[in-house]
Each structure stands twice: as C-alpha cells, then as structure tokens.
C-alpha positions in Angstrom: 102.7 86.9 94.9 105.7 84.8 94.2 106.0 81.6 96.3 109.0 80.9 98.4 110.0 78.2 95.9 109.9 80.8 93.0 111.9 83.2 95.0 114.5 80.5 95.9 114.9 79.6 92.2 114.9 83.1 90.8 117.7 83.7 88.3 117.4 87.4 89.0 115.0 90.3 88.7 114.1 93.1 86.4 113.8 96.5 88.0 110.4 98.1 87.0 110.4 101.1 89.4 113.5 102.8 90.9 114.4 102.1 94.6 117.4 102.4 96.8 119.5 99.3 97.3 122.2 100.0 99.9 124.2 103.1 98.9 122.9 103.3 95.3 119.7 103.9 93.5 118.6 101.1 91.2 117.0 102.4 88.0 114.1 101.2 85.9 115.5 98.6 83.4 118.4 97.5 85.6 118.8 93.8 86.2 119.5 92.3 89.7 121.5 89.1 89.7 120.3 86.0 91.5 122.9 86.7 94.3 121.6 90.2 94.7 118.0 88.9 95.0 119.0 86.2 97.5 120.9 88.8 99.6 117.8 91.0 100.1 116.0 90.5 103.4 112.9 88.4 102.8 110.5 91.1 104.0 112.1 93.7 101.7 112.1 91.3 98.7 108.4 90.5 99.2 107.6 94.2 99.4 109.5 95.0 96.2 107.6 92.2 94.4 104.2 93.3 95.8 104.8 97.0 95.0 105.7 96.1 91.4 109.2 97.4 91.8 110.8 94.2 90.6 109.8 91.2 88.5 111.6 87.9 89.1 112.7 85.7 86.3 113.6 82.0 86.5 117.0 80.6 86.7 117.5 78.9 83.4 120.6 77.9 81.3 119.2 80.1 78.5 119.9 83.8 78.2 117.9 86.3 80.2 114.2 86.4 79.2 113.2 89.5 77.4 111.8 92.3 79.6 
C-alpha cells in the first residue's frame, strides 16, 4: 500500500477500474489531478488504491508517466 508520504506527494492517479466520484463516473484510463487525489477522503483514497481502482504517480516536473 502507498505510504502517507507517497500519497502526499502524488502528482495524480491513473484510473484502472471505473468508480463514482461525486456526481460522475470515472472511467478506466481517466487521469485524476493531484488536487482531485488530495480532495478525496483519506479512507476512500486508501480503499481505491487497495482495490486497484487507481494507481498513483509521482509529482515530477516531467510529463505524466506512461500508463
């Protein structure tokens, strides 16, 4: 599981399995911004990571890492 430090420094997340985020359904292949990841309640974020619904990627000055 991702550590709190990894979560705090996430540049965003790739969606691997669809889920509902507020009023919309997030589809496989969508990308969540760092702000969207930080806005998720910690328990929900950990569940999404544990269930394999999202994969975090690091916050880097480079472009997004390839999926």
